[in-house]
C-alpha positions as CSV (number, residue, x, y, z in Angstrom):
1,M,214.2,-111.2,-62.2
2,L,215.6,-109.4,-59.2
3,I,213.3,-106.7,-57.7
4,R,215.2,-103.8,-56.4
5,P,214.0,-102.2,-53.2
6,S,213.6,-98.9,-55.0
7,H,211.1,-100.6,-57.3
8,I,208.7,-100.9,-54.3
9,G,209.5,-97.4,-53.0
10,A,211.5,-98.5,-50.0
11,T,214.7,-96.5,-50.7
12,R,213.8,-93.8,-53.2
13,S,215.8,-90.7,-53.1
14,P,213.9,-87.4,-52.8
15,V,214.6,-86.8,-56.4
16,E,213.0,-90.1,-57.5
17,R,209.9,-89.7,-55.3
18,R,206.7,-89.4,-57.1
19,P,204.8,-86.2,-56.1
20,E,201.4,-87.9,-56.2
21,L,202.5,-90.3,-53.5
22,D,203.6,-87.4,-51.3
23,F,200.2,-85.8,-51.9
24,V,198.5,-89.0,-50.8
25,R,200.7,-89.3,-47.7
26,Q,200.0,-85.7,-46.8
27,G,196.2,-86.3,-47.2
28,C,196.4,-89.4,-45.0
29,R,198.3,-87.3,-42.4
30,V,195.6,-84.6,-42.5
31,L,192.8,-87.1,-42.2
32,R,194.5,-88.7,-39.2
33,L,194.8,-85.4,-37.5
34,W,191.2,-84.5,-38.4
35,N,190.0,-87.8,-37.0
36,D,191.9,-87.3,-33.8
37,A,190.4,-83.8,-33.4
38,V,186.9,-85.1,-34.1
39,R,187.4,-87.9,-31.6
40,Y,188.6,-85.5,-28.9
41,E,185.6,-83.2,-29.6
42,R,183.2,-86.2,-29.5
43,D,184.7,-87.4,-26.2
44,A,184.3,-83.9,-24.7
45,V,180.7,-83.7,-25.7
46,L,180.0,-87.2,-24.3
47,D,181.7,-86.3,-21.0
48,T,179.5,-83.2,-20.7
49,I,176.3,-85.2,-21.5
50,F,177.2,-87.9,-18.9
51,A,178.0,-85.3,-16.3
52,V,174.6,-83.7,-16.8
53,V,172.9,-87.0,-16.7
54,E,174.7,-87.9,-13.4
55,E,173.9,-84.5,-11.9
56,R,170.2,-84.9,-12.7
57,R,170.2,-88.5,-11.4
58,Q,171.8,-87.2,-8.1
59,L,169.2,-84.4,-7.8
60,R,166.4,-86.9,-8.5
61,D,167.8,-89.3,-5.8
62,D,168.2,-86.5,-3.3
63,R,164.5,-85.7,-3.4
């Protein structure tokens, strides 16, 4: 039995596409964007914490 590429979803036309797969792909895209936003926010918070720790360390060493 020959497996056509369209059988595995490689070359489906927009008419043949299943809407549930589009929904899953859209959800994955949203999660990826959300993860990036959370990562950037986390990095900003950590940078602030490290800056405060360094500043306090410098003040302590200057005494």
